[in-house]
N, C-alpha and C positions, 0 to 999 in steps of 0.2 A: 729765640725761636721756637716757631713750631716744629713739632719733626713733620713731614711732607709723607703723606698716602700714596703707598704704591695705589700706579691704573690699573685696573685688568688689563691682560693681555689678549688679546680677537683670538689668541691656540687654545685660550681655557672659553672663551664662550664659543669656539668652533666644532673645540668639545662637546658642550653642551646641544646646538643645538645635530651636530652627529649621533649624537648617547635617545635624546630623543627622537628621532624621525626610527633608530632603531627600534626605541620600543615601540610608535604608532605602524608601524611593521609588521612590528611579529604579533599585536592585535587584533588588524586585517586580515595578514593571512591565517591561523587559528579561529578569526570568527568564519571567513571565507575556506576554509578545512571542516568544520565545524555542520555547516552546512551543508554541504557538499555528503557526505559519513548520510543527514537528515532528513535530506529530502527525497518522496515518493512519488512515483506515479501512475497514476490511475491508468487504469487498462482492461478493457475487455479483453475473454481469450484469446479470440481470435486478432488484432493489435497485439500481444502480450508475445502472441507465434510471431507474429509478420514482421518478430521484432528480431528475430532470430536472436543468438551467443550475444548480443549487445547486450541484457538485461540477465545474462547469468547472475546467477550471485549480487543483481545489488535491490536495494525492497524498491518493492513494489505491489500497492495493493489490484486486483485486481474483481474481480466483479461477475455470474454466471448465475446462472441455475441449475440447481444439486441433479440430479438422477439417482434418487430415488432405494430402486433396484442397487444401482456400488457402492451402498453406504455402507464400510463394516468398521464397527470398533472391536477392539480389544480392552477389555474390563482392567488387567492385571497391568501392564504397559499405558490406558489411557490411551492408548490411541486410538483416532477418526481418522477414515478413509472415505472418501466422495471421489466421482467423476464431475467436471463442474463441465456444464455446454455452453457458448459463445450464443450472451442474448444480445440480439440481431437488436437497429437504431440507438437513439440518445437511450441514461441509461438512467435517467432524472424521469424519461419518461416509463417507466418496467409499469407493469401490470400483469395479472394473470395471467389473462391472453398473452401475452411474449414472454412471457416463462413457460408457457404450457407450449408452441412452440418449440420453442428455443430444448425443451422438452423432449420436443417427438425429431426433430430434423436430426434422423440419427450423418451431414453430415460439414453440421456444424464443425466446427473448427473444438477439442473439448482439451480439458488438462485435467492429469491426474493430483488431488491433492491431499496431503498427509497435515494435522492435526495434534498437540498429543494436550490433552488439556479431557477434561470430562466431555460427555458429549451430549450438545446443546438440544434440549429435547423441538426447538424446532427447527434443527434438522430434517429435515422429510424432503419430500419429495416435490419437486416444483420450487421448492424456496429459492429466493436469493441470496449464494451469497457474495460478503465482501471478506474476500481474504486480504492479509496484507503479511508480506512474511516476503521471503525472496523462489525467485525458478533455479531447480541444480541442474548439475549439466544433464545429469539421469530425466530429465524434462517435467519433473513429480515438482507441481510447487512445493516445497516449503510452510505452511503457513505456522505464522506466531501467533495473532488474533483472527478469531472468527466469528464475524455477524452477519444475523440472519434475521431476515425480515418475510416471513411465514407467504402464502401468494393467499389464502385465504382473508389476511386486511388489505390484501388489496379488494381482493371482493366485498369486502365492507366497505370500504372508501367507498368503488365505483356506484354499490344500491343508495348512498351518503349522495351525491353527485346526483344523481338520479332526479330524488325527488327533491332535491334543489336546497340541499342543507350546508 
């Protein structure tokens, strides 16, 4: 007589299914929380300020025009600070004229930016700044990353487009 092989009980299969569902649930939870913590929102200075306290401490990317007379650099601590003015219109339509108008408009929204790192060569009056970081409770934007587009670059592009290139 052959010994009979015990049949698996449905209790073992249930435990396996529950364990698998728990693992899948944990993976989904980790993916969602990771995406939330690394998510960045892209704003103009005015849009960021309109959001108020809801954006404090969140990862943000903000674009504006550098106000040259506010640029300060401490070479001992490598701290750069400057004021950034709101640029009206669509960010993809930014040109030298839009940067110039933003810098002249004393009623436009402005924010102080603090960045720790070497002073970029392109940090000049009316340069377009794109800063990534967090807005502090003190209203200062603490940038982890500072990207600059020089207004002369826009002027060169405009003259090339006018020539038909």
